C-alpha positions as CSV (number, residue, x, y, z in Angstrom):
1,M,-21.1,4.5,40.9
2,I,-22.9,4.5,37.5
3,P,-26.3,3.3,38.6
4,D,-28.6,0.5,37.2
5,K,-31.0,3.1,36.0
6,T,-30.2,4.2,32.5
7,S,-31.7,6.8,30.2
8,C,-33.7,4.0,28.6
9,G,-35.1,2.4,31.7
10,K,-34.2,0.0,34.5
11,L,-31.9,-2.9,34.1
12,S,-33.3,-6.3,34.1
13,T,-32.2,-9.2,36.3
14,N,-32.9,-12.2,34.1
15,S,-29.8,-13.9,32.8
16,S,-30.6,-17.6,32.4
17,R,-29.7,-18.4,28.8
18,D,-27.7,-21.0,27.0
19,E,-24.5,-20.0,25.4
20,F,-23.6,-20.1,21.7
21,V,-20.1,-19.3,20.6
22,D,-19.6,-17.6,17.2
23,N,-16.1,-18.8,16.2
24,S,-15.7,-16.0,13.7
25,N,-14.8,-13.6,16.5
26,G,-14.6,-15.7,19.6
27,T,-17.4,-13.9,21.4
28,A,-20.2,-15.6,23.2
29,N,-23.7,-14.8,22.1
30,R,-25.9,-15.8,25.0
31,C,-29.1,-16.6,23.1
32,A,-31.3,-19.6,22.9
33,P,-29.2,-22.1,20.9
34,Q,-31.7,-22.3,18.0
35,T,-31.8,-18.6,17.7
36,S,-28.0,-18.3,17.8
37,A,-27.5,-21.0,15.1
38,A,-30.0,-19.3,12.8
39,L,-28.4,-15.9,13.5
40,Y,-25.0,-17.4,12.6
41,V,-26.3,-18.6,9.3
42,F,-27.8,-15.2,8.5
43,N,-24.6,-13.3,9.5
44,H,-22.5,-15.7,7.4
45,I,-24.8,-16.2,4.5
46,E,-21.9,-16.1,2.1
47,L,-20.8,-19.5,3.4
48,F,-24.0,-21.0,2.1
49,P,-24.0,-20.3,-1.7
50,G,-26.9,-22.6,-2.4
51,I,-29.2,-20.5,-0.2
52,V,-27.9,-17.3,-1.9
53,R,-28.6,-18.6,-5.4
54,Y,-32.1,-19.8,-4.4
55,A,-32.9,-16.5,-2.7
56,Q,-31.8,-14.6,-5.8
57,R,-34.4,-16.5,-7.9
58,H,-37.1,-16.2,-5.3
59,I,-37.6,-12.6,-4.1
60,F,-40.1,-13.7,-1.4
61,L,-37.4,-15.9,0.2
62,K,-34.9,-13.1,0.0
63,K,-37.3,-10.7,1.8
64,Y,-38.0,-13.5,4.3
65,L,-34.4,-14.0,5.1
66,W,-33.8,-10.3,5.5
67,L,-36.8,-9.9,7.9
68,T,-35.8,-13.1,9.8
69,G,-32.3,-11.7,10.3
70,I,-33.6,-8.5,11.8
71,I,-35.9,-10.4,14.2
72,L,-33.1,-12.8,15.2
73,A,-30.6,-10.0,15.8
74,T,-33.1,-8.2,17.9
75,A,-33.9,-11.3,20.0
76,C,-30.2,-12.0,20.5
77,T,-29.5,-8.4,21.5
78,H,-32.4,-8.5,24.0
79,S,-31.1,-11.7,25.5
80,T,-27.5,-10.6,25.9
81,L,-28.6,-7.2,27.3
82,K,-30.5,-9.0,30.0
83,S,-27.5,-11.1,30.9
84,G,-25.3,-8.0,30.9
85,D,-27.8,-6.2,33.1
86,A,-27.7,-9.0,35.7
87,A,-23.9,-9.0,35.8
88,F,-23.8,-5.2,36.0
89,K,-26.2,-5.1,39.0
90,A,-24.0,-7.7,40.7
91,H,-21.0,-5.4,40.1
92,R,-19.4,-8.0,37.8
93,F,-18.4,-5.3,35.3
94,T,-15.9,-7.3,33.3
95,E,-18.6,-10.0,32.7
96,A,-21.1,-7.3,31.8
97,V,-18.7,-5.9,29.2
98,E,-18.6,-9.3,27.5
99,H,-22.4,-9.5,27.3
100,Y,-22.9,-6.0,26.1
101,S,-20.1,-6.4,23.5
102,S,-22.0,-9.4,22.2
103,A,-25.2,-7.3,22.0
104,V,-23.3,-4.6,20.0
105,S,-21.9,-7.3,17.6
106,A,-25.4,-8.7,17.1
107,Q,-27.0,-5.3,16.5
108,P,-24.4,-2.6,15.8
109,N,-27.0,0.1,15.4
110,S,-28.5,-0.4,18.8
111,A,-28.0,2.8,20.8
112,L,-29.0,1.1,24.0
113,A,-26.4,-1.7,23.6
114,H,-23.7,0.9,23.1
115,E,-24.9,2.9,26.1
116,R,-24.9,-0.1,28.4
117,L,-21.4,-1.2,27.0
118,G,-20.1,2.3,27.8
119,M,-21.4,2.2,31.4
120,A,-19.7,-1.2,32.0
121,L,-16.5,-0.2,30.4
122,A,-16.2,2.9,32.6
123,L,-16.5,0.8,35.7
124,S,-14.1,-1.8,34.4
125,G,-11.2,0.7,34.2
126,R,-11.6,1.2,30.5
127,A,-12.7,4.8,30.4
128,A,-11.3,5.7,27.0
129,E,-13.3,2.9,25.4
130,A,-16.3,3.9,27.4
131,I,-16.2,7.4,25.9
132,I,-16.3,6.0,22.4
133,A,-19.2,3.7,23.2
134,L,-21.3,6.4,24.9
135,R,-20.7,8.9,22.1
136,K,-21.7,6.2,19.6
137,A,-25.0,5.8,21.4
138,I,-25.7,9.5,21.1
139,E,-24.8,9.4,17.5
140,L,-27.1,6.5,16.8
141,D,-30.1,8.0,18.6
142,P,-30.3,11.8,18.5
143,S,-33.0,11.7,21.2
144,Y,-30.2,10.9,23.7
145,E,-29.1,14.5,23.3
146,T,-32.0,15.4,25.7
147,K,-31.5,12.7,28.2
148,S,-29.8,13.6,31.5
149,Q,-28.5,10.2,32.3
150,I,-26.4,9.6,29.2
151,W,-24.5,12.8,29.8
152,K,-23.9,11.8,33.4
153,N,-22.5,8.5,32.3
154,L,-20.3,10.1,29.7
155,G,-19.1,12.6,32.3
156,H,-18.0,9.8,34.5
157,A,-15.9,8.2,31.7
158,V,-14.4,11.6,30.8
159,L,-13.6,12.4,34.5
160,I,-11.7,9.1,34.9
161,D,-9.9,9.4,31.5
162,R,-9.3,13.1,31.1
163,G,-10.0,14.9,34.4
164,P,-12.5,17.3,36.0
165,E,-11.9,20.2,33.6
166,E,-13.4,18.3,30.6
167,A,-16.0,16.4,32.7
168,L,-17.6,19.4,34.4
169,P,-19.5,20.7,31.4
170,L,-21.0,17.2,30.8
171,F,-22.3,17.0,34.3
172,Q,-23.6,20.6,34.1
173,K,-25.5,19.6,30.9
174,S,-26.9,16.6,32.7
175,V,-28.2,18.7,35.6
176,K,-29.6,21.3,33.2
177,L,-31.6,18.6,31.5
178,D,-32.9,17.2,34.9
179,G,-32.5,19.4,37.9
180,K,-33.5,16.4,40.2
181,N,-30.8,14.0,39.0
182,F,-29.0,13.7,42.3
183,E,-26.4,11.5,40.8
184,A,-25.4,14.1,38.3
185,I,-25.4,16.8,41.0
186,N,-23.1,14.7,43.1
187,S,-20.8,14.1,40.2
188,R,-20.7,17.8,39.4
189,G,-19.8,18.4,43.0
190,L,-17.0,15.8,42.7
191,C,-15.5,17.7,39.8
192,L,-15.7,21.0,41.7
193,L,-14.0,19.3,44.6
194,R,-11.2,18.1,42.3
195,L,-10.9,21.7,41.1
196,G,-10.6,23.1,44.6
197,R,-13.9,24.9,44.4
198,F,-14.9,23.6,47.9
199,D,-17.9,25.8,48.6
200,E,-19.6,25.0,45.3
201,A,-18.8,21.3,45.8
202,A,-20.4,21.4,49.3
203,S,-23.6,22.9,47.9
204,D,-23.8,20.1,45.4
205,F,-23.3,17.4,47.9
206,D,-25.8,18.9,50.2
207,L,-28.4,19.2,47.4
208,A,-27.8,15.6,46.3
209,L,-28.4,14.5,49.9
210,T,-31.5,16.6,50.1
211,L,-32.9,14.9,47.0
212,S,-31.8,11.5,48.1
213,P,-30.9,11.4,51.9
214,R,-29.6,7.9,51.7
215,Y,-27.3,8.4,48.7
216,E,-24.0,7.0,49.9
217,S,-21.7,8.5,47.2
218,A,-22.8,12.1,48.2
219,A,-22.2,11.3,51.9
220,M,-18.8,9.9,51.1
221,N,-17.8,12.9,49.0
222,R,-19.1,15.3,51.7
223,G,-16.7,13.5,54.2
224,T,-13.9,13.8,51.7
225,L,-14.5,17.5,51.4
226,V,-14.2,18.0,55.1
227,R,-10.8,16.3,55.0
228,M,-9.7,18.2,52.0
229,R,-10.2,21.5,53.7
230,S,-7.5,20.6,56.3
231,M,-5.0,19.2,53.8
232,S,-2.1,21.0,52.3
233,Q,-1.9,21.5,48.5
234,Q,0.6,18.6,48.2
235,E,-1.5,16.3,50.3
236,R,-4.5,17.1,48.1
237,Q,-2.5,16.3,45.0
238,D,-1.3,13.0,46.5
239,F,-4.8,12.1,47.5
240,F,-6.2,12.6,44.0
241,K,-3.3,10.9,42.4
242,D,-4.2,7.8,44.4
243,W,-7.8,8.3,43.6
244,N,-7.1,8.3,39.9
245,K,-5.1,5.1,40.1
246,S,-7.8,3.3,42.0
247,V,-10.6,4.4,39.8
248,A,-8.6,3.5,36.7
249,T,-8.5,-0.1,37.9
250,G,-12.3,-0.3,38.0
251,K,-13.1,0.8,41.5
252,G,-15.0,4.0,40.7
253,Q,-18.1,2.8,42.6
254,D,-16.0,2.9,45.8
255,H,-14.8,6.5,45.3
256,G,-17.9,8.7,45.2
257,L,-18.9,8.1,41.5
């Protein structure tokens, strides 16, 4: 599965926040109610012409409103990310998508919010949307180019949506950036397994287990490889056809990802 450790650190577990619903888009922004109400005013300032006219005459207030909006947006993003992280760790991926989507709405230029959203989308069976979110994260923060984990996460989404041929280079890049990323090594092995390159796949699964002996996904894939060797070509095709259907419905964590 896509783990709870991202390129920007470990996921938090705090999620106790009140809920404020922004009726403009129907999404729930899980911030403290005072913060959410103030953020709503800032994001819908055109609905308050008196404030606009006053701010135009008082440059200090205009700057204050601008700075307050940034602070409020950051606070709301942090809150919704924490709620999304708690849902993600509990494998409630659909709920995590809702929280992360709210974080993206509050702060559209947050690379971290887009990355977390992409991770949750991939494990919710929405791989095509996950690809968009993860590539947006890389676009917003060029430093992601050098982070192994973001390429592994993108590789997972591409593997589900487009297949092993397109996903393999992404996992190779992830491993190149961090040769001890056992999750990326396992995922590269899964691509090689899907492509019928069994010996190379076995080497990757063994390496992943050497780096992390209790890593269940690699052990699962190692067992699948043993069964693959004794299957006919048609049986392998049928197996991966069923695999694709299952993963596409949001069960990738149960199938060696």
